N, C-alpha and C positions, 0 to 999 in steps of 0.2 A: 154683185157679191164682191167680197173683198178677200184678199189673201194675206198671209202672214207678213210678206215683204211690205205691204201697205201700212201695217200697223206696228211693226217692231223697230221703226226708226223715226225719231221725233221730227227730223228735218223732212223726211219723205211725207209724213202725215201732215205737216204744216203746208207743204206744197199742194197736197191733195185737197186740203180743207180751206185754202185761201179763196177769195172771190175769183171766179173764173176757173177754179180747180175742179177736179173730177167730182167731188162731193157737191159742190155748188151747181155745176152744169147738169149732173144727173138728177139731182134733187130727190124727189120721192121715187124715182125709177131705180135708184140704187137700193137693193134689198140686202139688208144686214140685220138679220134676226137676232144675232147675239153680240153685236158690237155697240158699245155705249161710249159717249164722250162727255166730258164735263159740261154742265150748263154754264155757258159763258155770259149769260144775261143778255143774249141777242134778241130778246123779245119773245122767243118761243117758250112759253111757260109749260107746255105739255110735253111729257116724255113719251107720249104715243104708246105706252105700254100698259096703261091701266093700273099702274103700280104707284105707290105713294112717293117714291124717291124722285124728287124733282131736281136732285143734284146731277143726275145723269140723263142724257138724251140719246136716242138712237143716232148712230152715225148716218144712216140712210133711213129707209123704212123697214119696219118689222116684217112686212109682207106686201105683196102687190097682186092685184087681180089682173090677169091678162085676158081680155075679152076678144073673141073672134066670132066668125059666122057659125062655127060648129059648137061653141060652148065657151065656158069660162074656166081658166086654170088659176089656181092659187099658187103663187110662187113664194117660197121661203128661201133664205140664204144663210148658211151657217159656215163659220170658220171653226176648225177643230179646237179643242180645249187647249189653249196656249197657257204657258206659265206666266210668270211676272215680266217676261221680256217685252210685252206689248206696251205701247204708249197710250193706248185706250183700254177701256175695260172690255175684256172678252168674257162674256158670261158663259159659264159652263152649259153645254147643251142640255145636260140633265136638269139644270135649274130653269132654263127657258121653257121647257115643255110643261113646267108646273106653274108658270106665270098665268095670271088671269086673262091677259090679252090672247095668249096662245090657246088656252082651253076654251074660251068663249068663241073664238073664231072657228074652231074645229068641231065643237060639240053640237049636238042637235037639240033644239032647233038652232040653226046658224043665223047670225045677223045678216049674212049674204051667202047665197048659194053658189056653188062651183061644181064643176064636173070632174076635175082631176087636181092632184097636188104635184107640184114640181119642186124638188129640193135641189137648190144650188149649193153644193157642199164642197168647200175647199178642204178636202181631206182625202186620204187614200181610200180607194174603193173597198179595201179589206179592213178599214178602221172599224172597230167595234161600235163607234158612234153611228155609222151608217145603219147597221142593223138595229141599234137602239132607236134611232129616229123612225125607221120603218115600223118598228113594233109599236111605238107610241102613237104614230099617226094612224096605223091600222086600228088600234083600239078606239080611237076617237072618231074616225070616219067610216068604219065598217069594212067588210070584206069586198064589197063591190066597187069601191072607189079606186080609180087608177092612181097609183103613186109612182112617180119616176124620180 
């Protein structure tokens, strides 16, 4: 997941995104469900979101499955709704939960099954977005799914 200090300074973001930087090294393990960067023509034609806008690509991965002996956890990573101070696009959480990739991933039948949902949220525990995410996830996965 990423924090506001990673995305509100252009020089910092350049360091993170250069070859050998955090974004390069972590690759698909970096979960950034609502962070987008401009498509710089690096050969990656997919935005990974199931949306038509190919001018923006996820900074990391929209989600990640963590598989273990006891089951599979779906991990999502959100940064709070920042204003215009970010040097990348921070999609509003309220918009991301309406995206086709998000709804398809969580709706039944699911393209891949999981046993729990883990939300990495760079936001205050009392932020209304935490309750919003929990409510949206609960509506999609049902009352019996573990959400952390």
